[in-house]
N, C-alpha and C positions, 0 to 999 in steps of 0.2 A: 195431350191430343189436340187441344185448341191451337197451340203454335204450328203443327205439322198441317193443319187443315188451313189455316190462313197462308202459309207457305204455298201450298198447293194451289189456292185460289188465286194467288198472284200471277202463277203461270197459267191458269185457266183463263184470265180474262182476255188477255191477247189473242187467244184462240176462239173465243167467243164473239170477240170484237171483228176479228178477221172473218169468220163464217156469217156474221151479220145477225147474231142470236142475242146479242146484248139489248133486251127491252127494259122497259121500266122497271118491271119486278126483279129481274136481275141486278141492274144497277142498284136497287135499293139493297138486296142482299149482300153485294160486293161492298158497299159503302158501310153497311154496319158492320162487317168483320174490319174493314180497313180501319174505322175509328177505334175499335178494340185493339188493333194491332199498334195503333199511334201509342197507346198507354202502356205497350209491353215493356218491361226491363230488358228484354233481349234486343240488342240491336238489329240483329238479323229480321226479327219479326216487325221491327218497326220500317225497316226497309221494305219489307214486303208490303205493308199497309200503304206506304208512299208509292211502290210501284203500282199497286191497285189503282190509286187515285191518278197516277201519270196516264194509264190506260184509258180510265173513264173519261178524263179530260180532253183526251184525244179524240173520243168517239163522238159520232154525228148524231147520236140521241138526243132528243130536245130536251134542253135544260140540264144535260149531263155536266156540262162544265159549271153551270152556276149552281149546281147542288155542291161541286166539289169546292167552290168559293165561298159557300156557306160555312165550309169546315175550316176555314182560314183560322179562327181563335183556337182551332185544336191541333194545327201543325205549324205555326208561326213561331213558337218557342222552340223548334227543333233546331232553328239556326244555330242553338247554342249547343247542339248535340256534338259531341266530339268524334263520333264514328264516321270514318271517311264515306262509306257508301249511303248512310244517312244524308250527308250535305250533297252527294251527287245526285241522289233522287231529288232532293229538294230543289236543286238548281233546274232540273228537267221540268220538276211539277210547276214551279213558278215561271219559266220560260213559256209551257203551255198555257198557263191561265192569263199571263200577260198578252201572248197571242191573241187568244179568245176575246179579250176586253178590248184590244186594239180593231177587232174586227167588228165590233159594235160601236166603236168611236168613244169608248170609256176610258181612253189612255190617262184622264186627269182624274179617275174617280178615287173614292177613299180606297177602294179593293186593289187598285193599281198601285197606290202609294204604299201600302201595306206589303204588298209584294214585291216591290222595288227595296223596300225596308228588309227583305229576307235576302233578295240577292246581293245588295251592297256590301255587307259585312263578309260574304263568302268569297267575294272578289278581291281578296286582300293576299297577294303572292307570299307575304312575310309568313301568314298564319294558316293559310290553306294549302293542303297537298297538291303537287303537281297532277296527280290524277285526277282530283275533284276538279281542278281549275282546267284540266282537257276537256272533261265531260262539259263544264260550264260554257267554254268556248264555242263548242259545236252546238249546244242548245240555247245559248243567247244570240247568236249571229242572225238568227231567222227574224229577231225582233228589234234588232238596232235601228231601222229606218223609223220604226215606230216609237222608240225611245231614245231619241239621240243623246239624251244625258248619261246615258250607260257608255257611250263610246269612248271616252278619255280613260276611264278604268279598264274597258276592255281591250284597249290598245296597250295600256302597261302593263296587264296580265299577259296578253299574248307575246310580248317582247320579254317576259320574265321566263318563259317556257324554256328548256332545254332545246337546242337546235334540232334534235332528233325529233322531238315531239311536234317542234312548230313546223318542220318541213312535212310532217305528215299530214297536217291540217291545211297546208298550201299544195298538196300533191291531187290533181284529179283522181277520182276513184275509177278502178278499172271496169271497161264496159262488162255488162252482165252478159254470160255466155248462154248460146242457145243450146239445145238437147244436141245438136249435131257438133257442138264444139267451138262454132263460129261466133264471134261477136255480135250480140243482138244490137247493140248501140247504146241502149239505156245503162246508166251508171249502177253498179252495184254497190251498195253501201257496205262499209266495213264494219264489221261487229266484233268487238274485241273485248277479253275478260281481262282487267287490269291486275288481278291478282292469280296467281297459278292455282289449279284445283278448281273444286266445284263450289267454293266459298263465295265467289263474285258473279254478279249477274253480266250479261253481255250488255256492251254500250255501243252506238253506233257512232262512229267517225265521218263526219262528212268535210268535203271540200268547203272551207270557209268562204273561198272566194266567190263562189256560186251564190252566195247570199249576202256578203256584206256589201254596205254602201262606199264603195271604192274612193271617191273623191273624199267624202268625209274622212274616212280612215287616212288616206294619205296626208290630209290638212293636219289632222292631230298628231299623226308621227312626225310631220316635219317641225310642228310647233313644240312638242315633246322634246325633239333632237335639239333644236336651237335654245330651248330653255336649260338643256344640259351642257350646254357650251363645249359640245365634243369637237375635236379636230378631225376625228375620222368617224366614219358611220360604223356600227359594231354589226356582225355578221347577221344577226337576227333582224337589224333594222332594214338591212340590204335585202334580205329575203321577202319582208313584208312589203316595201317599198316596190320592188319588181312586180309581185304579185298583183299590187294595186295597179301599175301602170298598163298592165294588160288588159283591165275593165275599164280604166278612167275613161278611155275614148269611146266605148260604147255608151256609158252613162251621160257623158257630155253631149253626145248626138241626141240620145233620147231626151234630155233636158231641153235643148235646142228646139227638137221637134214639138215638145210640149208647149213651150213660150210662144211658138209660130201659131200653133192652134189657138191659144188663149187670145193672142193679139187679133186674129180673124175674127174671132167671137165677139170681141169689143169693138173692133172697127165698125164704123156705119157703113151699111150696103148702099 
């Protein structure tokens, strides 16, 4: 009965979060059963426990993310778990918590280092499945500006993905449709199940170009291409480079504006 109850809780928590019902007492309730789930011998229940923590970490409830971070000793060893969806949820959770730490200016904290130690082994294109890497690419892209040390591995993994998966990440999401059938303008997220049937949860695929630091991605891509001493670029490299170029001008313009503003502040009046 307990595994079934925990599995149900993992689907209830996003609903409570969306409805604004996630208060301190509910957080404690969910956290307790998430902790129980992490110790389960059943991989699907471990996935359910991590899914609960992912939802709580994304909530605006005061100290919710800090409470999840306090469970680091309980979930850090799951980096050795061989079940693909445990790895996928672990990447999502680590990304959420690293984003929170960045918002508090704690990118160099011991907690951030411990979370990065979870992420790094999973960003291994030779050992980690393409599906898990696809989830990681979507989750980690939003924190690359705060943790630039991740960018070389991120680019390497991006280029290792099959061309069809890579193109999905570079393709803008279709606009959200209104009730009348016309496009509303806001992008509708793509939510996919990577395994046929009901055994897999839905994972959101975003257009990574919306979030990545294009200038730095292009620089690392060029550096890695030169290091490989290739005469011609691979299709994956061209896809990423072309996507970067469309964003580089905008980023450079913003950088120039920011530098001019700083110079004005420093110059004597």
